[in-house]
C-alpha positions, 0 to 999 in steps of 0.5 A, spaced: 500 500 499 502 506 497 502 512 502 501 519 499 504 525 502 499 530 504 499 536 500 501 543 503 495 547 504 494 553 500 494 558 505 501 556 509 504 555 502 502 562 500 504 565 507 511 562 507 512 564 500 510 571 502 514 571 508 520 567 505 524 573 502 523 579 507 525 574 512 531 572 508 533 579 508 532 581 515 536 575 517 542 577 512 541 584 515 542 582 522 547 577 521 551 579 515 552 572 512 548 570 507 548 562 508 546 563 515 540 568 514 538 562 508 539 557 514 535 560 519 529 563 515 528 556 512 528 553 519 523 558 522 519 557 516 519 549 517 517 550 524 512 554 521 509 549 518 509 544 523 506 549 528 501 551 523 495 550 526 497 554 532 500 560 528 495 561 523 490 563 529 495 568 532 494 575 532 501 577 528 504 570 525 509 574 521 511 576 528 512 569 531 516 567 524 521 573 525 521 571 533 523 564 531 528 566 526 531 571 531 531 566 537 535 561 532 540 566 530 541 569 537 543 562 539 547 561 534 551 567 535 551 565 543 554 558 541 559 561 536 561 566 542 562 561 547 567 557 542 570 564 540 572 564 547 574 557 548 580 558 543 585 562 543 586 563 536 581 563 532 581 565 525 575 569 523 573 566 515 567 570 512 565 570 506 564 577 502 559 576 496 559 581 491 554 586 492 553 594 490 556 599 494 550 601 497 548 595 500 555 593 503 555 600 506 548 599 509 550 592 512 557 594 515 553 600 518 548 596 521 553 591 524 556 596 528 550 598 532 548 595 538 545 588 537 538 591 540 538 597 535 540 593 529 534 588 531 529 594 531 532 597 525 532 591 521 524 589 523 521 596 523 524 598 516 527 592 512 521 587 515 516 593 515 513 590 522 509 596 526 512 598 533 507 594 536 509 588 532 517 589 533 515 589 540 512 583 540 518 579 536 523 583 541 519 582 547 520 589 550 515 595 551 513 599 545 516 605 547 523 601 548 522 599 541 521 606 538 527 609 542 532 603 539 530 604 533 531 612 534 538 611 537 539 606 531 537 611 525 541 617 529 548 612 529 547 610 522 546 617 520 551 620 524 556 614 520 554 616 514 554 624 515 562 623 518 564 618 512 562 623 507 565 629 510 571 625 512 571 622 504 571 629 502 576 632 505 
């Protein structure tokens, strides 16, 4: 007797298809690594499929997916930091993918922000989440999201202004 795999639900397929590009982009901005971004986005979407019966009933299913992806990324970063401390000399290898100069400059600038400011800026302006949705994903009050976002934007603006002034000197 042959067992046929279940056909995915059209609603779930549409949700995941819509989420994937911005989820991968948000993770890439957060992690500064395209392959890790793909990995964590894929895992977050896989967990969405497993828990779809609960996720689809949530008030903010998109926020839940971003939160899962961020938690996966944070866990990875914590493990990596522990490994780094355990080794006295760790050679850092980073693959630099060809990209336009503006995207590279933006990712580099975002990388310099404190983690929470970077999370708020990426979720608010790249993932296009509202303040309330971002607060839910980050597990903090809305006013904190506003503060982190403002500080992140100010730091980015300051960095670009200084670069432009110094570059023209």
